[in-house]
N, C-alpha and C positions, 0 to 999 in steps of 0.2 A: 817864246820867252817865258820862263817859269816865274810865277808870281811870288812876291815875298809874303810872309804871314800877314803883314798889315794890309797889303793889297788884296790878298785872298779874302780877309774878313770884310773889307769894304765892298768887294764885288759880291760876296754872298749876301750882304745886307741890302745892297742895291737891287739884286735879283729878286729878293723877297719883296721889296717895296714896289717893284713893278708888277708883282703877282696880285691880281685883284682879290683872290681868295685869301691871301695873307693879310689883307687890310684890317681884318678883325683884330689883329695883334699889333698893328702899326704903332699905336700910342705907347704901349709898354715896351715895344722894341726899342724905342728911342729915348725912354726915360732912364734916369740914373746914369752911373758911370759905366763905361765899357773899357776893359783893360786886357792887354795881352801880357801874361806873366810867365815866369819860368818855374815857379815853385808848386804848381798843381799839375796833376797828370792829365786831366781832361778839361772840364768846365765847371763853373760854380756860380751860384746866385745866392744872395742873402734876402731875397724878396724885393729888392730894389735895384741893386747893381749887378753887373755881369762881368765875370772874368773867364778868360780862355787860356789854356796852357799852350805855350808856343809850339812844343813838339806835337801836341794833339792836333793843332791846326795844320801842321805840315803833313800829317798822315791822312787827312781827310780830303776828299774832292770838294770843289766849290759847292756842288749840290748838297753833299752831306753836311758841310759846314752851315749852309743856309738852313738845313733842318735843325741843326743844333741851336742856331741863333733863335729860330722860331720856338724851339723847345724851352729855352730860358725865358723868352717873352711870355709864353703861356703860363709858366710857373708863377710869374709876377701877376699876370692878368687874373688868374684864378685864386690868387692870394694863398697859395699852398703853405708857405712858411708862417706868416703871421696868424693864420686861422687854425693851424694844426700843430702849434708848438707843444701841446700836451701829448700828441702822438709821438713826436720826435723824442720827448723826454722818456716816454714809456718804452719805445723800441725804435731807435733811430733808423736801423736798417730796414725794418718793415715799413716804416713811415716813408722813407725815401723811395722804396719800391712802389708803394701805393701812389705817391705823387707821379712817378714816371709812367706807371700803367695808365693812369687817368690822362696824363698829358699826351702820351704817345697815341692813345686811342683817339683823342680829339684831333691831333695833327693828321693822322692817317685818314680821318673822315673827310678832310677837305678835298674838294673835287680836283684840285691841281696837284695833289700829292704825287710825287714821282716825276713831275715836269720840271719845275724850277727848284724844288727842294725834296729831300728825302731824309730819312733817319739812318744813321750808321748801322752797319750790319750788327746783329746780335742785340739790338735794343729790346727793352722790356715791352712786350705786347701780348695780349691774350684777348681774343674776341669776346670771351665771357665778361670782360670788364668794360665793354663799350656801354656808354650811357650810365655808368655807375659813378657815384661820388667817391671821393678819396676815402671817406670813413667806411663806406660799404666794402670797398676793396680791402682796406686795412683789416677789417673784421674777418674777412675770408682768409687772408694770408695768416692772420693770427691763429685762427682755428686750425688751419693746416699745420702750422708749427706745433700747436698743442697736441695734435693727433700724430705727430712724428713724421709728417710728410715734408715739412720744410717749405716755407713760403717761396723759396727760390727754386723749387723743383720744376718750375714751368719752363726753365731755360731762359737765356738772355741775361743781360746785366745792365746796370745803370751806367751811363757815360757822363754823369755830372754829379756834383755835390751840392747839398742844400745846407747852407750855413745859417744856423739859428742864433749864433752868438750875438751878433749886432742887434737883432730884433729883440732879444731878451734885455738888452741894455737900454732900449728906448723907453722913455716915459710914456704914460698913457696919452699925453697930449701929442707927443711925437708920432706915436702909432696912429692916432686919429688923423694927424696931418698927412701921413703917408697914405693912409686908406683913402683920404679925400683926393690926393694926387693920382692914385691909381684909378679911382673911379672916373676922374676927369679924363685921364688918358684913354680909358675904355670907351667913354662916351664919344670922344673925338673919333676913335676907330669905328664905332658904330655908325656915326654920321658919314664918314668916308666910304664905308662899305655900302651903306644905303644909297649914296649918291651914284655909286657905280653898279647898282642893280644886284648887289650880293645879298643873299638871304643870310641874316646873322643867326648863328646857332643859339639855341635856347640858353646854354651855359653862359654865353657872352651877354645876352640880354639880362640875365639874372645878375651877372657881375656888374653890369652898368647901372643897376638900380641901387641908389644909396640905401644902405641897410639901417633899419630902425631897431634899436635894442628894445625887446619886449619888456625887459625889466623896468626901463625908464617909463614906458607907456603904462605898465601896470601900477607903478609907484604914483605917477601923476593921476591916474584914474582913481586909485584908492584915496589919495589925498584930497581930490576934488569932491568925491562923493561921500566919504566917511568922516574925515577929520573936520571937526567944527572948531569953535573957539576953545583953545586948550586952557586948562588950569591944572594945578598940581595938587595931589592928594596923598596923605600919609595912610589912607585906609588900605592902600595896597603898595607895598614897597617895590622899588625898582630892583628886580632880582639880579640884574646884570651888575649892580654895584655891591651886592651882599658879599661877594668873594673878597672885596677890598675892605670889609668890615665897616662899610658905610651904609647907613640906613637913610636912603634918599627917597623922596616921593616919586611916584610914577605920574605920567601925564594922563589926565582924564579929560575927555572931550565932553562939552556940554551937549553935543549932538552926536550920539552914538546910535548904532542900529545894527541890523543883521546884514552880514555879507553872505551872499549865496554863491556857491561854487558848484557848477555843473560839469561833471567829468565824463567824457566819452569812454565807455568801457568795451568798445568793439574789439579791442585786442591789438590794435595797430599803433598805439602810442607807446613808445619805448619807455622802459622803466627809468632810464636816466633823465628823461624829460620830466616825468612825474616827480622824481626826487628833487630836481632842480627847481621846478615850479613850486612845490610845497615848501621847500627850504626858504625860498625868497618870500613866499606868501606869509610864512611864519614871522619873518622879520617885519614885514609891513603891518601885520596884525598887532605885533607887540608895540609898534609905534603909533598906530591909529586907534588901538583899543576898541574894536567893535564889541557890541554887546554879545554877539554870538556869530559863529560861522556855520552855516547850513551847507552840507555837502550832499549833492544829489548825484547818484551814480545811474547813468542811463545808457541805453543802446537804442532799441526801438520803442522803449518806454522807460520811465523812471523805475529802477529796480530796488533802490534802497535810499534811505535818507539818514544822515547823521547830523546831529546838532552838537556843536562843540562850543564850550564857553571857557574863557580864560585858558591858561596853560598853552598859549599859542606858540611857545618857543620850539616845539618839535611836533608839528601837526602830523607829519607823515607816519609817525609811530602809532597814531590813534586811528588811522584810516582803515576801513574794511570794505574794499571794492566788491561790487556785485554786478553781475551782468556778463556780457561777452557776445551778444548777437550782432545784428545789423546796426545801422545808424539812422535814426529819425529824430533830429534835434528838435523838431516842433513839439515833441512830447514834453520838453522842459518847460516851455511857456505854458502849455496846457496844465501841467502839474502845479506850477506856481499859482496860476489863477484858480484852479479848482480847489486847492488846499489853502487858499487865502494866505500865502506866504508873503509877508511884507519885508522888503529888504532895501537897504540904502543903495546897493549895487549888485549886479549879477555878472559873474565871470564864467564864461563857457570855454572849457579846454577840450579841443577836438582835433582829430586828424584832418578835418576839413572835407572829408568825402561823405557828404550828407545829401538829403533829397534836394531837388532843384528848387522847388517852391516852398520855402520855409514859412510856416505860419507862426508869426511871433506877435502876440497880442498884448503881452505885458509891457507896461510903460517904465519898468525899472531900468535905469541906465545900465547898458550891457557892453561888456568888453569881450570880444571874441579872440581867443588865442589859438591859432592853428599850428599844428606840428608838421604838417606836410603840404596840403594844398594851399596855394597862395592866391587863388582866384575864387575863393568862396564868396558867393553872392549873399551877403548878409542883408536882412530886411531893415535893420536899424542898428545903431551903436557904432563901435569902432573895431576894426580888424587889425591884428598884428600877427606876424609869423614868429614862432619861437625859433625858427632856423636862422 
């Protein structure tokens, strides 16, 4: 007896829930609304809910439909839509392709792929993209487009849609609540998989870890170490109010000092991270008004020092990087001590791939910001990932 579309979807979902290797997506598989509709050609997710086209279900086998159900759950689990709305705005087609290449590579890596679930014929897959992030894949596809090759020249096509509209309409509080619910769903999946002896892939363990915003950590660190008892002064006007023809006092702290920023120049820190970091640091310096900002450029040793005072509103235009060799972060502590540099706080921006035994003898409060490695063994201070 032929199954109805509703029965086929229920069976496909049940088959997945019986597959131990699919447990890693069980939580997000069951969250949100699941609907069968007539007005979409394939399937669609908005980062929380799932919709399946009626005719699309009719054309698939139960095993293929199970693969599609898992595909939508993985989109939600890896937070493709909320985390990469900027890519969708820039080029929705390439972003959707990058989502699917990453998603399908993960699904095909599961040991039971082809047993209880598989992906429909013609799906987007390329071995080159295995273990790559969405943004890495997107950049490759974008470069191919710019070179005239076309990101879609690899063959295959997307069998679902990624709807960013609802996500854009959510408030920051609603997005945070959704992110919390996704994290909880993933954590439940990790527990279920672990209880059944399933090795949880690294991507899922990363997704299950609540994310800490490095900006919030940096702001709190600066506030605690630099800002003292504030008072107002007309000796320096608040430049942000001059455009309104208002001559307002700026905030002056009774306890100001030097902020030391040590930048890894090994060449593996992306320019976008540097721009974002210094843009936010500029804002914080305008608020906390340190006496100066000392920038140390280092690789295996400190290659250059810049001392900046005032005019913190656009730090990145004043910077002159030096270096580009290996990475030995211990040189920063040694340089600070040898040159008797006193600071209220020390911020180290690095890719995180440094020596195993870091020698860190300075007692200056230190915040470590890593752009890549998340398991950096810091000798003291606080570690946060810019990712």
